HTML snippet that shows the backbone in 3Dmol.js (N, CA, C, O; Angstrom):
<script src="https://3Dmol.org/build/3Dmol-min.js"></script>
<div id="view" style="width:600px;height:400px;position:relative"></div>
<script>
const pdb = `
ATOM      1  N   MET A   1       1.112  -0.654  -9.660  1.00  0.00           N
ATOM      2  CA  MET A   1       1.871  -1.525  -9.420  1.00  0.00           C
ATOM      3  C   MET A   1       1.851  -1.859  -7.849  1.00  0.00           C
ATOM      4  O   MET A   1       1.842  -1.040  -6.930  1.00  0.00           O
ATOM      5  N   VAL A   2       1.843  -4.048  -7.714  1.00  0.00           N
ATOM      6  CA  VAL A   2       1.649  -3.977  -5.764  1.00  0.00           C
ATOM      7  C   VAL A   2       2.490  -3.576  -5.246  1.00  0.00           C
ATOM      8  O   VAL A   2       2.437  -3.060  -4.130  1.00  0.00           O
ATOM      9  N   ASN A   3       3.607  -3.730  -6.016  1.00  0.00           N
ATOM     10  CA  ASN A   3       5.017  -4.382  -5.948  1.00  0.00           C
ATOM     11  C   ASN A   3       5.834  -2.722  -5.509  1.00  0.00           C
ATOM     12  O   ASN A   3       7.038  -2.480  -5.423  1.00  0.00           O
ATOM     13  N   SER A   4       5.029  -2.091  -5.366  1.00  0.00           N
ATOM     14  CA  SER A   4       6.384  -0.787  -5.186  1.00  0.00           C
ATOM     15  C   SER A   4       7.509  -0.372  -3.842  1.00  0.00           C
ATOM     16  O   SER A   4       7.499  -0.401  -2.612  1.00  0.00           O
ATOM     17  N   LEU A   5       8.370  -0.013  -4.870  1.00  0.00           N
ATOM     18  CA  LEU A   5       9.776   0.733  -3.641  1.00  0.00           C
ATOM     19  C   LEU A   5       9.446   2.327  -3.749  1.00  0.00           C
ATOM     20  O   LEU A   5       8.964   3.258  -4.395  1.00  0.00           O
ATOM     21  N   GLU A   6       9.975   1.954  -2.810  1.00  0.00           N
ATOM     22  CA  GLU A   6       9.411   3.639  -1.942  1.00  0.00           C
ATOM     23  C   GLU A   6      11.442   4.147  -2.066  1.00  0.00           C
ATOM     24  O   GLU A   6      12.282   3.506  -2.698  1.00  0.00           O
ATOM     25  N   GLY A   7      11.583   4.868  -1.606  1.00  0.00           N
ATOM     26  CA  GLY A   7      13.180   5.328  -2.092  1.00  0.00           C
ATOM     27  C   GLY A   7      13.457   7.252  -1.624  1.00  0.00           C
ATOM     28  O   GLY A   7      12.979   8.320  -2.008  1.00  0.00           O
ATOM     29  N   TYR A   8      14.149   6.962  -0.948  1.00  0.00           N
ATOM     30  CA  TYR A   8      14.200   9.389  -0.732  1.00  0.00           C
ATOM     31  C   TYR A   8      15.110   9.799  -1.459  1.00  0.00           C
ATOM     32  O   TYR A   8      16.271   9.446  -1.664  1.00  0.00           O
ATOM     33  N   CYS A   9      14.431  10.619  -1.844  1.00  0.00           N
ATOM     34  CA  CYS A   9      15.099  11.695  -3.112  1.00  0.00           C
ATOM     35  C   CYS A   9      15.917  12.682  -2.575  1.00  0.00           C
ATOM     36  O   CYS A   9      15.229  13.663  -2.292  1.00  0.00           O
ATOM     37  N   LEU A  10      16.976  12.825  -2.340  1.00  0.00           N
ATOM     38  CA  LEU A  10      17.809  14.171  -2.154  1.00  0.00           C
ATOM     39  C   LEU A  10      17.786  15.689  -2.678  1.00  0.00           C
ATOM     40  O   LEU A  10      18.449  16.658  -2.310  1.00  0.00           O
ATOM     41  N   LYS A  11      16.961  15.583  -3.497  1.00  0.00           N
ATOM     42  CA  LYS A  11      16.706  16.488  -4.596  1.00  0.00           C
ATOM     43  C   LYS A  11      15.090  17.193  -3.756  1.00  0.00           C
ATOM     44  O   LYS A  11      15.247  18.299  -3.240  1.00  0.00           O
ATOM     45  N   ASP A  12      13.685  16.577  -3.652  1.00  0.00           N
ATOM     46  CA  ASP A  12      12.343  16.967  -3.322  1.00  0.00           C
ATOM     47  C   ASP A  12      12.776  16.611  -1.687  1.00  0.00           C
ATOM     48  O   ASP A  12      12.141  17.158  -0.785  1.00  0.00           O
ATOM     49  N   LYS A  13      13.720  15.809  -1.421  1.00  0.00           N
ATOM     50  CA  LYS A  13      13.329  15.762   0.196  1.00  0.00           C
ATOM     51  C   LYS A  13      12.185  15.220   1.377  1.00  0.00           C
ATOM     52  O   LYS A  13      11.773  15.520   2.498  1.00  0.00           O
ATOM     53  N   LYS A  14      11.991  14.245   0.331  1.00  0.00           N
ATOM     54  CA  LYS A  14      11.043  13.105   0.761  1.00  0.00           C
ATOM     55  C   LYS A  14      10.633  12.312   0.005  1.00  0.00           C
ATOM     56  O   LYS A  14      10.220  12.231  -1.151  1.00  0.00           O
ATOM     57  N   LYS A  15      10.815  11.721   0.863  1.00  0.00           N
ATOM     58  CA  LYS A  15       9.445   9.370   0.167  1.00  0.00           C
ATOM     59  C   LYS A  15       8.752   9.611  -0.972  1.00  0.00           C
ATOM     60  O   LYS A  15       7.639  10.135  -0.980  1.00  0.00           O
ATOM     61  N   VAL A  16       9.388   9.235  -2.004  1.00  0.00           N
ATOM     62  CA  VAL A  16       8.670   8.730  -3.186  1.00  0.00           C
ATOM     63  C   VAL A  16       9.220   7.458  -3.600  1.00  0.00           C
ATOM     64  O   VAL A  16      10.288   6.933  -3.285  1.00  0.00           O
ATOM     65  N   GLU A  17       7.776   6.837  -4.792  1.00  0.00           N
ATOM     66  CA  GLU A  17       7.843   5.895  -4.950  1.00  0.00           C
ATOM     67  C   GLU A  17       9.073   6.269  -6.326  1.00  0.00           C
ATOM     68  O   GLU A  17       9.226   7.226  -7.085  1.00  0.00           O
ATOM     69  N   MET A  18      10.043   4.444  -6.044  1.00  0.00           N
ATOM     70  CA  MET A  18      11.297   4.878  -7.581  1.00  0.00           C
ATOM     71  C   MET A  18      10.046   4.446  -9.503  1.00  0.00           C
ATOM     72  O   MET A  18       9.052   3.745  -9.695  1.00  0.00           O
ATOM     73  N   LYS A  19      10.605   5.031 -10.103  1.00  0.00           N
ATOM     74  CA  LYS A  19      10.451   4.600 -11.715  1.00  0.00           C
ATOM     75  C   LYS A  19      11.483   3.931 -11.828  1.00  0.00           C
ATOM     76  O   LYS A  19      12.491   4.056 -11.132  1.00  0.00           O
ATOM     77  N   ASP A  20      11.249   2.864 -13.067  1.00  0.00           N
ATOM     78  CA  ASP A  20      11.851   1.423 -13.379  1.00  0.00           C
ATOM     79  C   ASP A  20      13.126   1.311 -12.507  1.00  0.00           C
ATOM     80  O   ASP A  20      14.205   1.857 -12.736  1.00  0.00           O
ATOM     81  N   PRO A  21      12.694   0.210 -11.082  1.00  0.00           N
ATOM     82  CA  PRO A  21      13.989  -0.382 -10.333  1.00  0.00           C
ATOM     83  C   PRO A  21      14.834  -0.942 -11.150  1.00  0.00           C
ATOM     84  O   PRO A  21      14.833  -1.056 -12.376  1.00  0.00           O
ATOM     85  N   GLN A  22      15.769  -1.378 -10.096  1.00  0.00           N
ATOM     86  CA  GLN A  22      16.789  -2.436 -11.437  1.00  0.00           C
ATOM     87  C   GLN A  22      17.377  -2.733 -10.052  1.00  0.00           C
ATOM     88  O   GLN A  22      17.541  -1.958  -9.109  1.00  0.00           O
ATOM     89  N   PRO A  23      17.652  -4.024 -10.155  1.00  0.00           N
ATOM     90  CA  PRO A  23      18.112  -4.801  -8.777  1.00  0.00           C
ATOM     91  C   PRO A  23      19.969  -4.444  -9.336  1.00  0.00           C
ATOM     92  O   PRO A  23      20.360  -4.328 -10.497  1.00  0.00           O
ATOM     93  N   ILE A  24      20.572  -4.372  -8.406  1.00  0.00           N
ATOM     94  CA  ILE A  24      21.896  -3.814  -8.350  1.00  0.00           C
ATOM     95  C   ILE A  24      22.700  -4.481  -7.502  1.00  0.00           C
ATOM     96  O   ILE A  24      22.083  -4.576  -6.441  1.00  0.00           O
ATOM     97  N   THR A  25      23.934  -5.078  -7.402  1.00  0.00           N
ATOM     98  CA  THR A  25      24.667  -5.011  -6.467  1.00  0.00           C
ATOM     99  C   THR A  25      26.655  -4.393  -6.737  1.00  0.00           C
ATOM    100  O   THR A  25      27.424  -4.612  -7.673  1.00  0.00           O
ATOM    101  N   MET A  26      26.824  -3.687  -5.570  1.00  0.00           N
ATOM    102  CA  MET A  26      27.175  -2.447  -5.207  1.00  0.00           C
ATOM    103  C   MET A  26      29.296  -3.138  -5.541  1.00  0.00           C
ATOM    104  O   MET A  26      29.826  -4.201  -5.863  1.00  0.00           O
ATOM    105  N   LYS A  27      29.559  -2.346  -5.347  1.00  0.00           N
ATOM    106  CA  LYS A  27      31.645  -2.797  -5.586  1.00  0.00           C
ATOM    107  C   LYS A  27      31.665  -3.568  -4.163  1.00  0.00           C
ATOM    108  O   LYS A  27      32.337  -4.599  -4.168  1.00  0.00           O
ATOM    109  N   ASN A  28      31.032  -3.227  -2.945  1.00  0.00           N
ATOM    110  CA  ASN A  28      31.351  -4.198  -2.047  1.00  0.00           C
ATOM    111  C   ASN A  28      31.136  -5.182  -1.888  1.00  0.00           C
ATOM    112  O   ASN A  28      31.874  -5.718  -1.062  1.00  0.00           O
ATOM    113  N   GLY A  29      30.228  -5.921  -2.413  1.00  0.00           N
ATOM    114  CA  GLY A  29      28.662  -7.591  -3.216  1.00  0.00           C
ATOM    115  C   GLY A  29      28.028  -6.978  -2.192  1.00  0.00           C
ATOM    116  O   GLY A  29      27.197  -7.886  -2.214  1.00  0.00           O
ATOM    117  N   LYS A  30      27.662  -6.323  -1.362  1.00  0.00           N
ATOM    118  CA  LYS A  30      25.890  -5.855  -1.084  1.00  0.00           C
ATOM    119  C   LYS A  30      24.889  -5.633  -2.159  1.00  0.00           C
ATOM    120  O   LYS A  30      25.194  -5.034  -3.191  1.00  0.00           O
ATOM    121  N   PRO A  31      23.735  -6.091  -1.944  1.00  0.00           N
ATOM    122  CA  PRO A  31      22.636  -5.867  -2.935  1.00  0.00           C
ATOM    123  C   PRO A  31      21.844  -4.356  -2.278  1.00  0.00           C
ATOM    124  O   PRO A  31      21.576  -3.904  -1.164  1.00  0.00           O
ATOM    125  N   ALA A  32      21.664  -3.894  -3.870  1.00  0.00           N
ATOM    126  CA  ALA A  32      20.876  -2.623  -3.519  1.00  0.00           C
ATOM    127  C   ALA A  32      19.866  -2.232  -4.907  1.00  0.00           C
ATOM    128  O   ALA A  32      19.970  -3.083  -5.791  1.00  0.00           O
ATOM    129  N   THR A  33      18.932  -1.109  -5.225  1.00  0.00           N
ATOM    130  CA  THR A  33      18.262  -0.916  -6.004  1.00  0.00           C
ATOM    131  C   THR A  33      18.365  -0.067  -6.408  1.00  0.00           C
ATOM    132  O   THR A  33      18.390   0.848  -5.585  1.00  0.00           O
ATOM    133  N   ILE A  34      18.490   0.307  -7.720  1.00  0.00           N
ATOM    134  CA  ILE A  34      18.569   1.673  -8.462  1.00  0.00           C
ATOM    135  C   ILE A  34      17.044   2.145  -9.082  1.00  0.00           C
ATOM    136  O   ILE A  34      16.337   1.304  -9.639  1.00  0.00           O
ATOM    137  N   GLY A  35      16.632   3.466  -8.945  1.00  0.00           N
ATOM    138  CA  GLY A  35      16.515   3.954  -9.826  1.00  0.00           C
ATOM    139  C   GLY A  35      16.030   5.771  -9.785  1.00  0.00           C
ATOM    140  O   GLY A  35      16.605   6.614  -9.097  1.00  0.00           O
ATOM    141  N   THR A  36      15.030   5.991 -10.568  1.00  0.00           N
ATOM    142  CA  THR A  36      15.047   7.277 -10.726  1.00  0.00           C
ATOM    143  C   THR A  36      13.687   7.945 -10.312  1.00  0.00           C
ATOM    144  O   THR A  36      12.569   7.579 -10.673  1.00  0.00           O
ATOM    145  N   CYS A  37      13.896   8.654  -9.753  1.00  0.00           N
ATOM    146  CA  CYS A  37      12.670   9.922  -9.133  1.00  0.00           C
ATOM    147  C   CYS A  37      11.764  10.035 -10.025  1.00  0.00           C
ATOM    148  O   CYS A  37      12.248  10.510 -11.052  1.00  0.00           O
ATOM    149  N   PRO A  38       9.977   9.679 -10.161  1.00  0.00           N
ATOM    150  CA  PRO A  38       9.889  10.887 -10.748  1.00  0.00           C
ATOM    151  C   PRO A  38       9.071  11.650 -10.786  1.00  0.00           C
ATOM    152  O   PRO A  38       7.980  11.841 -11.323  1.00  0.00           O
ATOM    153  N   ASN A  39       9.634  12.022 -10.230  1.00  0.00           N
ATOM    154  CA  ASN A  39       8.944  13.964  -9.863  1.00  0.00           C
ATOM    155  C   ASN A  39      11.460  14.763 -10.725  1.00  0.00           C
ATOM    156  O   ASN A  39      11.821  15.863 -11.143  1.00  0.00           O
ATOM    157  N   CYS A  40      11.601  14.528 -10.689  1.00  0.00           N
ATOM    158  CA  CYS A  40      12.700  15.823 -10.718  1.00  0.00           C
ATOM    159  C   CYS A  40      13.374  14.618 -11.791  1.00  0.00           C
ATOM    160  O   CYS A  40      13.755  15.121 -12.848  1.00  0.00           O
ATOM    161  N   GLY A  41      13.554  13.315 -11.705  1.00  0.00           N
ATOM    162  CA  GLY A  41      14.704  12.295 -12.757  1.00  0.00           C
ATOM    163  C   GLY A  41      15.674  11.995 -12.399  1.00  0.00           C
ATOM    164  O   GLY A  41      16.395  11.356 -13.165  1.00  0.00           O
ATOM    165  N   THR A  42      16.071  12.276 -11.249  1.00  0.00           N
ATOM    166  CA  THR A  42      17.405  12.045 -10.865  1.00  0.00           C
ATOM    167  C   THR A  42      17.973  10.059  -9.986  1.00  0.00           C
ATOM    168  O   THR A  42      17.367   9.020 -10.249  1.00  0.00           O
ATOM    169  N   LYS A  43      18.643  10.112  -9.460  1.00  0.00           N
ATOM    170  CA  LYS A  43      18.488   8.346  -8.713  1.00  0.00           C
ATOM    171  C   LYS A  43      18.765   8.450  -8.002  1.00  0.00           C
ATOM    172  O   LYS A  43      19.685   9.153  -7.582  1.00  0.00           O
ATOM    173  N   ILE A  44      18.127   7.828  -7.554  1.00  0.00           N
ATOM    174  CA  ILE A  44      17.791   7.030  -6.209  1.00  0.00           C
ATOM    175  C   ILE A  44      18.363   6.118  -5.930  1.00  0.00           C
ATOM    176  O   ILE A  44      18.430   5.506  -6.996  1.00  0.00           O
ATOM    177  N   TYR A  45      19.014   5.373  -4.971  1.00  0.00           N
ATOM    178  CA  TYR A  45      19.606   4.193  -4.486  1.00  0.00           C
ATOM    179  C   TYR A  45      18.948   3.633  -3.460  1.00  0.00           C
ATOM    180  O   TYR A  45      18.659   4.652  -2.832  1.00  0.00           O
ATOM    181  N   LYS A  46      18.387   2.507  -2.678  1.00  0.00           N
ATOM    182  CA  LYS A  46      18.286   1.625  -1.734  1.00  0.00           C
ATOM    183  C   LYS A  46      18.601   1.305  -1.850  1.00  0.00           C
ATOM    184  O   LYS A  46      18.890   1.110  -3.031  1.00  0.00           O
ATOM    185  N   ILE A  47      19.451   0.277  -0.325  1.00  0.00           N
ATOM    186  CA  ILE A  47      20.486  -0.068  -0.239  1.00  0.00           C
ATOM    187  C   ILE A  47      19.583  -1.326   1.080  1.00  0.00           C
ATOM    188  O   ILE A  47      18.762  -1.362   1.995  1.00  0.00           O
ATOM    189  N   GLY A  48      20.500  -2.142   0.278  1.00  0.00           N
ATOM    190  CA  GLY A  48      19.269  -3.593   0.809  1.00  0.00           C
ATOM    191  C   GLY A  48      18.244  -4.244   0.058  1.00  0.00           C
ATOM    192  O   GLY A  48      17.152  -3.734  -0.196  1.00  0.00           O
ATOM    193  N   LYS A  49      18.647  -5.466  -0.319  1.00  0.00           N
ATOM    194  CA  LYS A  49      17.658  -6.780  -0.727  1.00  0.00           C
ATOM    195  C   LYS A  49      15.970  -6.125  -1.493  1.00  0.00           C
ATOM    196  O   LYS A  49      15.054  -5.585  -0.874  1.00  0.00           O
ATOM    197  N   ALA A  50      16.024  -6.343  -2.574  1.00  0.00           N
ATOM    198  CA  ALA A  50      14.641  -6.008  -3.218  1.00  0.00           C
ATOM    199  C   ALA A  50      14.282  -6.527  -2.195  1.00  0.00           C
ATOM    200  O   ALA A  50      15.120  -6.913  -1.380  1.00  0.00           O
ATOM    201  N   VAL A  51      12.131  -6.754  -1.848  1.00  0.00           N
ATOM    202  CA  VAL A  51      11.151  -7.538  -1.327  1.00  0.00           C
ATOM    203  C   VAL A  51      10.826  -8.222  -2.678  1.00  0.00           C
ATOM    204  O   VAL A  51      11.768  -8.958  -2.969  1.00  0.00           O
ATOM    205  N   ALA A  52      10.409  -8.236  -3.076  1.00  0.00           N
ATOM    206  CA  ALA A  52       9.773  -9.249  -4.569  1.00  0.00           C
ATOM    207  C   ALA A  52       8.597  -9.861  -4.685  1.00  0.00           C
ATOM    208  O   ALA A  52       8.323 -10.481  -5.713  1.00  0.00           O
TER     209      ALA A  52
END
`;
const viewer = $3Dmol.createViewer("view");
viewer.addModel(pdb, "pdb");
viewer.setStyle({}, {cartoon: {color: "spectrum"}});
viewer.zoomTo();
viewer.render();
</script>
């Protein structure tokens, strides 16, 4: 995957590559990206516009 997104997993306490990243809009109207950790399966949020 060329356009891989990294996020910080709070369970693993390290940066990991997001699995199935999806762009979302938070309640306050700001853009974010949500994905899952490939190691433990928890949700990872990355605030800010995703670079496509």
